[in-house]
N, C-alpha and C positions, 0 to 999 in steps of 0.2 A: 572257962568258957564265959562265965558271968563277967569276968574282968574284960574280956574282948568286946562284949556287947556294950559294956559301960564306956570303954574307951572309944568305941565307934560312935556312940550317942554323943559323947563329949566332943569328939572331933567334928561331928556334924553341927553341933550347936555353936562351936567356935567359928566354923566356916560360915554359917548363916549369920552370926553376929558381925563377922568381918565384912561380908557382902552388904549387909544392911547399913553398915556404918560408912561405906564408901560413897562418895558423891558421884553423881553421874555428870560427865563432862557435857556442858551445854555448848552448842555451836556458837561461834562468835558472830554477833549481829553487826552489820555495817553501821557506821556512825550515822545517826539520823539527824537531819537538819531541816529546819522549816523550809518548805517549798511553796512557791506561789502558784498561781494558776498557769503561768507560762511553762513551768517545769513539768507539770502534769500533762500538758498537751503538746509537747515539743515535737512529736512525730507527725501530727496531722495539722497541716496549715496550708496557706495558699498566698501567692503574691498578688498584691493589688496595686493600682495606680492611684496614689493619694491626690487630693485636690491641690496640694502644694507642689505637685509635679514630681514627687519622689516615689519610688517603689517601696512598698512596705509589706512585710510578711506577717500575716495575722492568723490566729488560731481559732477565733470565735466566729460566730455567724455574722453575715451581713444583715444590717437592719436599716430601716428608714425611720428617721427621727424628725419630728416637727421643729421648724425654726421659729424664731420670735416673730418674723414677718409673715408667717403663715405658710411658707414654702416647706417642702420636705427635703431632707438631705439623706442620701445613702451613706452609711458609715460601716467600716469594718471594725470588729471588736477584738480586744485582747491581742495586741500586736507585740512583736518581738522587741521593739524599741522601748517598751514599758508603758506605752499609752493604752488606756482602756478603750478609747474611741478615736478613730481616725476618719475624717471626712474623705469620701472618695470622689474622684472625677467621674462625671457621667459620660 
């Protein structure tokens, strides 16, 4: 009987050592790449009519900026074509 108890304890110790020595599989993470402001806001944007006559798709807010001559210019920000500021047609 003592031998059976000793074998049981040894078996449990070996099983526990085996379990502790095994590594837990980590889920594979997707490759991370640097992303700019445009990638982060790709789902929320709007089309605007640029002062150049073209349509532009922008993700940021519309702002008014002062011009050098004292006028103000309405601009769209963070546009799909890579420009941070695009003057808009009034």
